[in-house]
N, CA, C, O and CB atoms as a CASP TS submission, in Angstrom:
PFRMAT TS
TARGET T0000
AUTHOR 0000-0000-0000
METHOD Language model
MODEL 1
PARENT N/A
ATOM      1  N   MET     1      -6.581   8.798 -17.880  1.00  0.00           N
ATOM      2  CA  MET     1      -7.490   8.632 -16.752  1.00  0.00           C
ATOM      3  C   MET     1      -8.160   7.271 -16.875  1.00  0.00           C
ATOM      4  O   MET     1      -8.663   6.899 -17.936  1.00  0.00           O
ATOM      5  CB  MET     1      -8.550   9.780 -16.701  1.00  0.00           C
ATOM      6  N   TYR     2      -8.156   6.545 -15.780  1.00  0.00           N
ATOM      7  CA  TYR     2      -8.860   5.274 -15.727  1.00  0.00           C
ATOM      8  C   TYR     2     -10.345   5.530 -15.533  1.00  0.00           C
ATOM      9  O   TYR     2     -10.746   6.557 -14.986  1.00  0.00           O
ATOM     10  CB  TYR     2      -8.306   4.380 -14.598  1.00  0.00           C
ATOM     11  N   PHE     3     -11.159   4.576 -15.990  1.00  0.00           N
ATOM     12  CA  PHE     3     -12.608   4.688 -15.822  1.00  0.00           C
ATOM     13  C   PHE     3     -12.963   4.843 -14.343  1.00  0.00           C
ATOM     14  O   PHE     3     -13.872   5.597 -13.995  1.00  0.00           O
ATOM     15  CB  PHE     3     -13.320   3.453 -16.419  1.00  0.00           C
ATOM     16  N   THR     4     -12.233   4.120 -13.464  1.00  0.00           N
ATOM     17  CA  THR     4     -12.535   4.181 -12.031  1.00  0.00           C
ATOM     18  C   THR     4     -12.279   5.553 -11.440  1.00  0.00           C
ATOM     19  O   THR     4     -12.820   5.880 -10.383  1.00  0.00           O
ATOM     20  CB  THR     4     -11.720   3.157 -11.286  1.00  0.00           C
ATOM     21  N   ASP     5     -11.465   6.363 -12.101  1.00  0.00           N
ATOM     22  CA  ASP     5     -11.209   7.711 -11.594  1.00  0.00           C
ATOM     23  C   ASP     5     -12.489   8.524 -11.478  1.00  0.00           C
ATOM     24  O   ASP     5     -12.594   9.389 -10.608  1.00  0.00           O
ATOM     25  CB  ASP     5     -10.222   8.432 -12.496  1.00  0.00           C
ATOM     26  N   ARG     6     -13.453   8.260 -12.335  1.00  0.00           N
ATOM     27  CA  ARG     6     -14.712   9.001 -12.267  1.00  0.00           C
ATOM     28  C   ARG     6     -15.414   8.748 -10.943  1.00  0.00           C
ATOM     29  O   ARG     6     -15.909   9.676 -10.304  1.00  0.00           O
ATOM     30  CB  ARG     6     -15.630   8.616 -13.434  1.00  0.00           C
ATOM     31  N   GLY     7     -15.453   7.497 -10.541  1.00  0.00           N
ATOM     32  CA  GLY     7     -16.075   7.148  -9.259  1.00  0.00           C
ATOM     33  C   GLY     7     -15.317   7.730  -8.087  1.00  0.00           C
ATOM     34  O   GLY     7     -15.918   8.196  -7.119  1.00  0.00           O
ATOM     35  N   ILE     8     -13.986   7.705  -8.172  1.00  0.00           N
ATOM     36  CA  ILE     8     -13.161   8.273  -7.106  1.00  0.00           C
ATOM     37  C   ILE     8     -13.389   9.774  -7.025  1.00  0.00           C
ATOM     38  O   ILE     8     -13.500  10.329  -5.933  1.00  0.00           O
ATOM     39  CB  ILE     8     -11.663   7.965  -7.341  1.00  0.00           C
ATOM     40  N   GLU     9     -13.459  10.433  -8.177  1.00  0.00           N
ATOM     41  CA  GLU     9     -13.718  11.872  -8.187  1.00  0.00           C
ATOM     42  C   GLU     9     -15.099  12.194  -7.626  1.00  0.00           C
ATOM     43  O   GLU     9     -15.259  13.166  -6.888  1.00  0.00           O
ATOM     44  CB  GLU     9     -13.591  12.423  -9.606  1.00  0.00           C
ATOM     45  N   GLU    10     -16.095  11.383  -7.973  1.00  0.00           N
ATOM     46  CA  GLU    10     -17.434  11.614  -7.422  1.00  0.00           C
ATOM     47  C   GLU    10     -17.429  11.448  -5.909  1.00  0.00           C
ATOM     48  O   GLU    10     -18.024  12.250  -5.188  1.00  0.00           O
ATOM     49  CB  GLU    10     -18.454  10.654  -8.056  1.00  0.00           C
ATOM     50  N   LEU    11     -16.760  10.408  -5.431  1.00  0.00           N
ATOM     51  CA  LEU    11     -16.657  10.200  -3.986  1.00  0.00           C
ATOM     52  C   LEU    11     -16.006  11.399  -3.314  1.00  0.00           C
ATOM     53  O   LEU    11     -16.491  11.888  -2.294  1.00  0.00           O
ATOM     54  CB  LEU    11     -15.860   8.926  -3.680  1.00  0.00           C
ATOM     55  N   GLU    12     -14.923  11.862  -3.882  1.00  0.00           N
ATOM     56  CA  GLU    12     -14.221  13.010  -3.300  1.00  0.00           C
ATOM     57  C   GLU    12     -15.088  14.265  -3.333  1.00  0.00           C
ATOM     58  O   GLU    12     -15.127  15.018  -2.361  1.00  0.00           O
ATOM     59  CB  GLU    12     -12.907  13.265  -4.043  1.00  0.00           C
ATOM     60  N   ASN    13     -15.774  14.491  -4.434  1.00  0.00           N
ATOM     61  CA  ASN    13     -16.622  15.678  -4.568  1.00  0.00           C
ATOM     62  C   ASN    13     -17.824  15.645  -3.627  1.00  0.00           C
ATOM     63  O   ASN    13     -18.184  16.663  -3.036  1.00  0.00           O
ATOM     64  CB  ASN    13     -17.102  15.812  -6.000  1.00  0.00           C
ATOM     65  N   ARG    14     -18.437  14.478  -3.493  1.00  0.00           N
ATOM     66  CA  ARG    14     -19.666  14.389  -2.703  1.00  0.00           C
ATOM     67  C   ARG    14     -19.415  14.200  -1.218  1.00  0.00           C
ATOM     68  O   ARG    14     -20.201  14.670  -0.395  1.00  0.00           O
ATOM     69  CB  ARG    14     -20.510  13.260  -3.206  1.00  0.00           C
ATOM     70  N   ARG    15     -18.312  13.508  -0.854  1.00  0.00           N
ATOM     71  CA  ARG    15     -18.119  13.158   0.551  1.00  0.00           C
ATOM     72  C   ARG    15     -16.734  13.492   1.063  1.00  0.00           C
ATOM     73  O   ARG    15     -16.364  13.090   2.167  1.00  0.00           O
ATOM     74  CB  ARG    15     -18.381  11.703   0.751  1.00  0.00           C
ATOM     75  N   GLY    16     -15.968  14.222   0.275  1.00  0.00           N
ATOM     76  CA  GLY    16     -14.585  14.492   0.606  1.00  0.00           C
ATOM     77  C   GLY    16     -14.359  15.286   1.880  1.00  0.00           C
ATOM     78  O   GLY    16     -13.274  15.225   2.458  1.00  0.00           O
ATOM     79  N   GLU    17     -15.343  16.016   2.319  1.00  0.00           N
ATOM     80  CA  GLU    17     -15.206  16.816   3.537  1.00  0.00           C
ATOM     81  C   GLU    17     -15.580  16.033   4.801  1.00  0.00           C
ATOM     82  O   GLU    17     -15.348  16.501   5.915  1.00  0.00           O
ATOM     83  CB  GLU    17     -16.070  18.060   3.433  1.00  0.00           C
ATOM     84  N   GLU    18     -16.163  14.834   4.620  1.00  0.00           N
ATOM     85  CA  GLU    18     -16.601  14.044   5.769  1.00  0.00           C
ATOM     86  C   GLU    18     -15.422  13.330   6.423  1.00  0.00           C
ATOM     87  O   GLU    18     -14.421  13.029   5.774  1.00  0.00           O
ATOM     88  CB  GLU    18     -17.665  13.025   5.342  1.00  0.00           C
ATOM     89  N   GLU    19     -15.560  13.070   7.703  1.00  0.00           N
ATOM     90  CA  GLU    19     -14.592  12.251   8.426  1.00  0.00           C
ATOM     91  C   GLU    19     -15.277  10.955   8.819  1.00  0.00           C
ATOM     92  O   GLU    19     -16.361  10.963   9.402  1.00  0.00           O
ATOM     93  CB  GLU    19     -14.031  12.995   9.681  1.00  0.00           C
ATOM     94  N   VAL    20     -14.630   9.834   8.493  1.00  0.00           N
ATOM     95  CA  VAL    20     -15.176   8.519   8.825  1.00  0.00           C
ATOM     96  C   VAL    20     -14.069   7.676   9.442  1.00  0.00           C
ATOM     97  O   VAL    20     -12.884   7.980   9.302  1.00  0.00           O
ATOM     98  CB  VAL    20     -15.776   7.817   7.563  1.00  0.00           C
ATOM     99  N   THR    21     -14.473   6.618  10.122  1.00  0.00           N
ATOM    100  CA  THR    21     -13.492   5.690  10.676  1.00  0.00           C
ATOM    101  C   THR    21     -13.248   4.565   9.675  1.00  0.00           C
ATOM    102  O   THR    21     -14.041   4.341   8.760  1.00  0.00           O
ATOM    103  CB  THR    21     -13.971   5.121  12.044  1.00  0.00           C
ATOM    104  N   LEU    22     -12.142   3.868   9.869  1.00  0.00           N
ATOM    105  CA  LEU    22     -11.889   2.704   9.023  1.00  0.00           C
ATOM    106  C   LEU    22     -12.887   1.594   9.321  1.00  0.00           C
ATOM    107  O   LEU    22     -13.173   0.764   8.458  1.00  0.00           O
ATOM    108  CB  LEU    22     -10.457   2.195   9.221  1.00  0.00           C
ATOM    109  N   GLY    23     -13.416   1.577  10.537  1.00  0.00           N
ATOM    110  CA  GLY    23     -14.483   0.634  10.860  1.00  0.00           C
ATOM    111  C   GLY    23     -15.717   0.887  10.012  1.00  0.00           C
ATOM    112  O   GLY    23     -16.354  -0.056   9.543  1.00  0.00           O
ATOM    113  N   TRP    24     -16.057   2.145   9.813  1.00  0.00           N
ATOM    114  CA  TRP    24     -17.190   2.520   8.957  1.00  0.00           C
ATOM    115  C   TRP    24     -16.940   2.058   7.528  1.00  0.00           C
ATOM    116  O   TRP    24     -17.824   1.492   6.886  1.00  0.00           O
ATOM    117  CB  TRP    24     -17.425   4.052   8.994  1.00  0.00           C
ATOM    118  N   VAL    25     -15.731   2.303   7.035  1.00  0.00           N
ATOM    119  CA  VAL    25     -15.379   1.883   5.673  1.00  0.00           C
ATOM    120  C   VAL    25     -15.480   0.362   5.555  1.00  0.00           C
ATOM    121  O   VAL    25     -16.054  -0.147   4.593  1.00  0.00           O
ATOM    122  CB  VAL    25     -13.945   2.362   5.301  1.00  0.00           C
ATOM    123  N   ALA    26     -14.930  -0.360   6.523  1.00  0.00           N
ATOM    124  CA  ALA    26     -14.971  -1.821   6.495  1.00  0.00           C
ATOM    125  C   ALA    26     -16.411  -2.331   6.472  1.00  0.00           C
ATOM    126  O   ALA    26     -16.735  -3.255   5.727  1.00  0.00           O
ATOM    127  CB  ALA    26     -14.227  -2.398   7.705  1.00  0.00           C
ATOM    128  N   GLU    27     -17.268  -1.727   7.290  1.00  0.00           N
ATOM    129  CA  GLU    27     -18.682  -2.136   7.327  1.00  0.00           C
ATOM    130  C   GLU    27     -19.331  -1.967   5.964  1.00  0.00           C
ATOM    131  O   GLU    27     -20.058  -2.848   5.505  1.00  0.00           O
ATOM    132  CB  GLU    27     -19.455  -1.324   8.379  1.00  0.00           C
ATOM    133  N   HIS    28     -19.070  -0.838   5.317  1.00  0.00           N
ATOM    134  CA  HIS    28     -19.683  -0.574   4.017  1.00  0.00           C
ATOM    135  C   HIS    28     -19.065  -1.424   2.908  1.00  0.00           C
ATOM    136  O   HIS    28     -19.749  -1.771   1.946  1.00  0.00           O
ATOM    137  CB  HIS    28     -19.551   0.898   3.669  1.00  0.00           C
ATOM    138  N   LEU    29     -17.795  -1.758   3.028  1.00  0.00           N
ATOM    139  CA  LEU    29     -17.193  -2.680   2.057  1.00  0.00           C
ATOM    140  C   LEU    29     -17.833  -4.062   2.171  1.00  0.00           C
ATOM    141  O   LEU    29     -18.097  -4.712   1.159  1.00  0.00           O
ATOM    142  CB  LEU    29     -15.660  -2.778   2.272  1.00  0.00           C
ATOM    143  N   ARG    30     -18.085  -4.514   3.411  1.00  0.00           N
ATOM    144  CA  ARG    30     -18.757  -5.811   3.601  1.00  0.00           C
ATOM    145  C   ARG    30     -20.159  -5.791   2.982  1.00  0.00           C
ATOM    146  O   ARG    30     -20.558  -6.735   2.299  1.00  0.00           O
ATOM    147  CB  ARG    30     -18.848  -6.159   5.111  1.00  0.00           C
ATOM    148  N   THR    31     -20.894  -4.712   3.226  1.00  0.00           N
ATOM    149  CA  THR    31     -22.235  -4.597   2.650  1.00  0.00           C
ATOM    150  C   THR    31     -22.168  -4.603   1.133  1.00  0.00           C
ATOM    151  O   THR    31     -22.976  -5.262   0.478  1.00  0.00           O
ATOM    152  CB  THR    31     -22.929  -3.320   3.143  1.00  0.00           C
ATOM    153  N   PHE    32     -21.212  -3.875   0.570  1.00  0.00           N
ATOM    154  CA  PHE    32     -21.055  -3.829  -0.877  1.00  0.00           C
ATOM    155  C   PHE    32     -20.792  -5.224  -1.438  1.00  0.00           C
ATOM    156  O   PHE    32     -21.386  -5.609  -2.445  1.00  0.00           O
ATOM    157  CB  PHE    32     -19.917  -2.879  -1.261  1.00  0.00           C
ATOM    158  N   VAL    33     -19.906  -5.984  -0.791  1.00  0.00           N
ATOM    159  CA  VAL    33     -19.594  -7.329  -1.269  1.00  0.00           C
ATOM    160  C   VAL    33     -20.805  -8.249  -1.114  1.00  0.00           C
ATOM    161  O   VAL    33     -21.051  -9.093  -1.975  1.00  0.00           O
ATOM    162  CB  VAL    33     -18.386  -7.905  -0.508  1.00  0.00           C
ATOM    163  N   ASP    34     -21.561  -8.095  -0.029  1.00  0.00           N
ATOM    164  CA  ASP    34     -22.782  -8.888   0.128  1.00  0.00           C
ATOM    165  C   ASP    34     -23.751  -8.644  -1.025  1.00  0.00           C
ATOM    166  O   ASP    34     -24.390  -9.574  -1.516  1.00  0.00           O
ATOM    167  CB  ASP    34     -23.462  -8.562   1.463  1.00  0.00           C
ATOM    168  N   LEU    35     -23.854  -7.402  -1.445  1.00  0.00           N
ATOM    169  CA  LEU    35     -24.761  -7.039  -2.539  1.00  0.00           C
ATOM    170  C   LEU    35     -24.168  -7.307  -3.918  1.00  0.00           C
ATOM    171  O   LEU    35     -24.906  -7.460  -4.891  1.00  0.00           O
ATOM    172  CB  LEU    35     -25.134  -5.581  -2.432  1.00  0.00           C
ATOM    173  N   ASN    36     -22.836  -7.366  -4.008  1.00  0.00           N
ATOM    174  CA  ASN    36     -22.129  -7.531  -5.281  1.00  0.00           C
ATOM    175  C   ASN    36     -21.016  -8.566  -5.134  1.00  0.00           C
ATOM    176  O   ASN    36     -19.839  -8.207  -5.158  1.00  0.00           O
ATOM    177  CB  ASN    36     -21.547  -6.180  -5.763  1.00  0.00           C
ATOM    178  N   PRO    37     -21.367  -9.841  -4.984  1.00  0.00           N
ATOM    179  CA  PRO    37     -20.350 -10.858  -4.693  1.00  0.00           C
ATOM    180  C   PRO    37     -19.268 -10.993  -5.772  1.00  0.00           C
ATOM    181  O   PRO    37     -18.181 -11.495  -5.487  1.00  0.00           O
ATOM    182  CB  PRO    37     -21.018 -12.185  -4.506  1.00  0.00           C
ATOM    183  N   ASP    38     -19.544 -10.560  -6.982  1.00  0.00           N
ATOM    184  CA  ASP    38     -18.523 -10.624  -8.033  1.00  0.00           C
ATOM    185  C   ASP    38     -17.332  -9.720  -7.735  1.00  0.00           C
ATOM    186  O   ASP    38     -16.266  -9.883  -8.328  1.00  0.00           O
ATOM    187  CB  ASP    38     -19.130 -10.243  -9.374  1.00  0.00           C
ATOM    188  N   PHE    39     -17.505  -8.777  -6.828  1.00  0.00           N
ATOM    189  CA  PHE    39     -16.435  -7.843  -6.483  1.00  0.00           C
ATOM    190  C   PHE    39     -15.670  -8.251  -5.229  1.00  0.00           C
ATOM    191  O   PHE    39     -14.877  -7.469  -4.705  1.00  0.00           O
ATOM    192  CB  PHE    39     -17.004  -6.464  -6.295  1.00  0.00           C
ATOM    193  N   GLU    40     -15.899  -9.458  -4.750  1.00  0.00           N
ATOM    194  CA  GLU    40     -15.247  -9.911  -3.520  1.00  0.00           C
ATOM    195  C   GLU    40     -13.724  -9.829  -3.613  1.00  0.00           C
ATOM    196  O   GLU    40     -13.079  -9.316  -2.698  1.00  0.00           O
ATOM    197  CB  GLU    40     -15.667 -11.339  -3.203  1.00  0.00           C
ATOM    198  N   VAL    41     -13.144 -10.324  -4.698  1.00  0.00           N
ATOM    199  CA  VAL    41     -11.683 -10.336  -4.826  1.00  0.00           C
ATOM    200  C   VAL    41     -11.119  -8.921  -4.936  1.00  0.00           C
ATOM    201  O   VAL    41     -10.177  -8.604  -4.210  1.00  0.00           O
ATOM    202  CB  VAL    41     -11.264 -11.159  -6.047  1.00  0.00           C
ATOM    203  N   PRO    42     -11.645  -8.052  -5.807  1.00  0.00           N
ATOM    204  CA  PRO    42     -11.091  -6.691  -5.858  1.00  0.00           C
ATOM    205  C   PRO    42     -11.216  -5.933  -4.536  1.00  0.00           C
ATOM    206  O   PRO    42     -10.301  -5.201  -4.158  1.00  0.00           O
ATOM    207  CB  PRO    42     -11.779  -5.905  -6.946  1.00  0.00           C
ATOM    208  N   VAL    43     -12.331  -6.097  -3.834  1.00  0.00           N
ATOM    209  CA  VAL    43     -12.505  -5.411  -2.551  1.00  0.00           C
ATOM    210  C   VAL    43     -11.514  -5.964  -1.537  1.00  0.00           C
ATOM    211  O   VAL    43     -10.931  -5.207  -0.762  1.00  0.00           O
ATOM    212  CB  VAL    43     -13.958  -5.566  -2.030  1.00  0.00           C
ATOM    213  N   GLU    44     -11.319  -7.275  -1.538  1.00  0.00           N
ATOM    214  CA  GLU    44     -10.351  -7.887  -0.632  1.00  0.00           C
ATOM    215  C   GLU    44      -8.954  -7.368  -0.916  1.00  0.00           C
ATOM    216  O   GLU    44      -8.203  -7.073   0.013  1.00  0.00           O
ATOM    217  CB  GLU    44     -10.383  -9.412  -0.754  1.00  0.00           C
ATOM    218  N   ARG    45      -8.596  -7.253  -2.189  1.00  0.00           N
ATOM    219  CA  ARG    45      -7.271  -6.745  -2.558  1.00  0.00           C
ATOM    220  C   ARG    45      -7.100  -5.289  -2.140  1.00  0.00           C
ATOM    221  O   ARG    45      -6.036  -4.910  -1.652  1.00  0.00           O
ATOM    222  CB  ARG    45      -7.047  -6.885  -4.067  1.00  0.00           C
ATOM    223  N   LEU    46      -8.127  -4.472  -2.324  1.00  0.00           N
ATOM    224  CA  LEU    46      -8.067  -3.074  -1.898  1.00  0.00           C
ATOM    225  C   LEU    46      -7.923  -2.978  -0.384  1.00  0.00           C
ATOM    226  O   LEU    46      -7.091  -2.219   0.113  1.00  0.00           O
ATOM    227  CB  LEU    46      -9.321  -2.316  -2.361  1.00  0.00           C
ATOM    228  N   ALA    47      -8.722  -3.737   0.347  1.00  0.00           N
ATOM    229  CA  ALA    47      -8.664  -3.691   1.808  1.00  0.00           C
ATOM    230  C   ALA    47      -7.293  -4.136   2.316  1.00  0.00           C
ATOM    231  O   ALA    47      -6.737  -3.525   3.228  1.00  0.00           O
ATOM    232  CB  ALA    47      -9.764  -4.574   2.415  1.00  0.00           C
ATOM    233  N   THR    48      -6.754  -5.195   1.727  1.00  0.00           N
ATOM    234  CA  THR    48      -5.433  -5.679   2.131  1.00  0.00           C
ATOM    235  C   THR    48      -4.363  -4.643   1.811  1.00  0.00           C
ATOM    236  O   THR    48      -3.466  -4.409   2.621  1.00  0.00           O
ATOM    237  CB  THR    48      -5.108  -7.011   1.435  1.00  0.00           C
ATOM    238  N   TRP    49      -4.449  -4.025   0.647  1.00  0.00           N
ATOM    239  CA  TRP    49      -3.481  -3.002   0.255  1.00  0.00           C
ATOM    240  C   TRP    49      -3.528  -1.822   1.228  1.00  0.00           C
ATOM    241  O   TRP    49      -2.488  -1.331   1.668  1.00  0.00           O
ATOM    242  CB  TRP    49      -3.757  -2.521  -1.187  1.00  0.00           C
ATOM    243  N   LEU    50      -4.744  -1.370   1.561  1.00  0.00           N
ATOM    244  CA  LEU    50      -4.882  -0.267   2.510  1.00  0.00           C
ATOM    245  C   LEU    50      -4.350  -0.649   3.885  1.00  0.00           C
ATOM    246  O   LEU    50      -3.683   0.150   4.542  1.00  0.00           O
ATOM    247  CB  LEU    50      -6.343   0.161   2.618  1.00  0.00           C
ATOM    248  N   ALA    51      -4.645  -1.869   4.317  1.00  0.00           N
ATOM    249  CA  ALA    51      -4.205  -2.315   5.640  1.00  0.00           C
ATOM    250  C   ALA    51      -2.688  -2.368   5.749  1.00  0.00           C
ATOM    251  O   ALA    51      -2.140  -2.170   6.833  1.00  0.00           O
ATOM    252  CB  ALA    51      -4.788  -3.681   5.952  1.00  0.00           C
ATOM    253  N   ARG    52      -2.008  -2.632   4.648  1.00  0.00           N
ATOM    254  CA  ARG    52      -0.552  -2.828   4.661  1.00  0.00           C
ATOM    255  C   ARG    52       0.241  -1.627   4.157  1.00  0.00           C
ATOM    256  O   ARG    52       1.450  -1.746   3.952  1.00  0.00           O
ATOM    257  CB  ARG    52      -0.202  -4.023   3.831  1.00  0.00           C
ATOM    258  N   LEU    53      -0.384  -0.494   3.953  1.00  0.00           N
ATOM    259  CA  LEU    53       0.302   0.678   3.397  1.00  0.00           C
ATOM    260  C   LEU    53       1.584   1.049   4.149  1.00  0.00           C
ATOM    261  O   LEU    53       2.570   1.446   3.528  1.00  0.00           O
ATOM    262  CB  LEU    53      -0.635   1.858   3.403  1.00  0.00           C
ATOM    263  N   ASP    54       1.578   0.928   5.438  1.00  0.00           N
ATOM    264  CA  ASP    54       2.725   1.358   6.237  1.00  0.00           C
ATOM    265  C   ASP    54       3.705   0.235   6.549  1.00  0.00           C
ATOM    266  O   ASP    54       4.671   0.458   7.278  1.00  0.00           O
ATOM    267  CB  ASP    54       2.246   1.962   7.519  1.00  0.00           C
ATOM    268  N   ASP    55       3.484  -0.960   6.020  1.00  0.00           N
ATOM    269  CA  ASP    55       4.389  -2.077   6.269  1.00  0.00           C
ATOM    270  C   ASP    55       5.735  -1.812   5.612  1.00  0.00           C
ATOM    271  O   ASP    55       5.816  -1.640   4.396  1.00  0.00           O
ATOM    272  CB  ASP    55       3.786  -3.398   5.750  1.00  0.00           C
ATOM    273  N   GLU    56       6.784  -1.781   6.413  1.00  0.00           N
ATOM    274  CA  GLU    56       8.125  -1.534   5.883  1.00  0.00           C
ATOM    275  C   GLU    56       8.630  -2.713   5.075  1.00  0.00           C
ATOM    276  O   GLU    56       9.468  -2.529   4.192  1.00  0.00           O
ATOM    277  CB  GLU    56       9.093  -1.231   7.014  1.00  0.00           C
ATOM    278  N   ASP    57       8.150  -3.917   5.347  1.00  0.00           N
ATOM    279  CA  ASP    57       8.595  -5.112   4.638  1.00  0.00           C
ATOM    280  C   ASP    57       8.235  -5.090   3.161  1.00  0.00           C
ATOM    281  O   ASP    57       8.917  -5.720   2.353  1.00  0.00           O
ATOM    282  CB  ASP    57       8.005  -6.336   5.279  1.00  0.00           C
ATOM    283  N   ASP    58       7.165  -4.371   2.790  1.00  0.00           N
ATOM    284  CA  ASP    58       6.709  -4.340   1.398  1.00  0.00           C
ATOM    285  C   ASP    58       7.488  -3.379   0.537  1.00  0.00           C
ATOM    286  O   ASP    58       7.321  -3.376  -0.682  1.00  0.00           O
ATOM    287  CB  ASP    58       5.264  -3.981   1.343  1.00  0.00           C
ATOM    288  N   GLU    59       8.340  -2.557   1.138  1.00  0.00           N
ATOM    289  CA  GLU    59       9.062  -1.543   0.351  1.00  0.00           C
ATOM    290  C   GLU    59      10.284  -2.116  -0.308  1.00  0.00           C
ATOM    291  O   GLU    59      11.002  -1.399  -1.005  1.00  0.00           O
ATOM    292  CB  GLU    59       9.462  -0.374   1.222  1.00  0.00           C
TER
END
């Protein structure tokens, strides 16, 4: 188990039943990066990965 799994599990346990839009997620990712600029690159990589999940060219 990766250390980050704990945070993912907490997110799932606390908010897993909620429905949100990707716009909501994007807004909160921007706020997170504004408050934590050292995480700009990892957040950008996660957002890009999520945005391209269905791209057939990447397979």
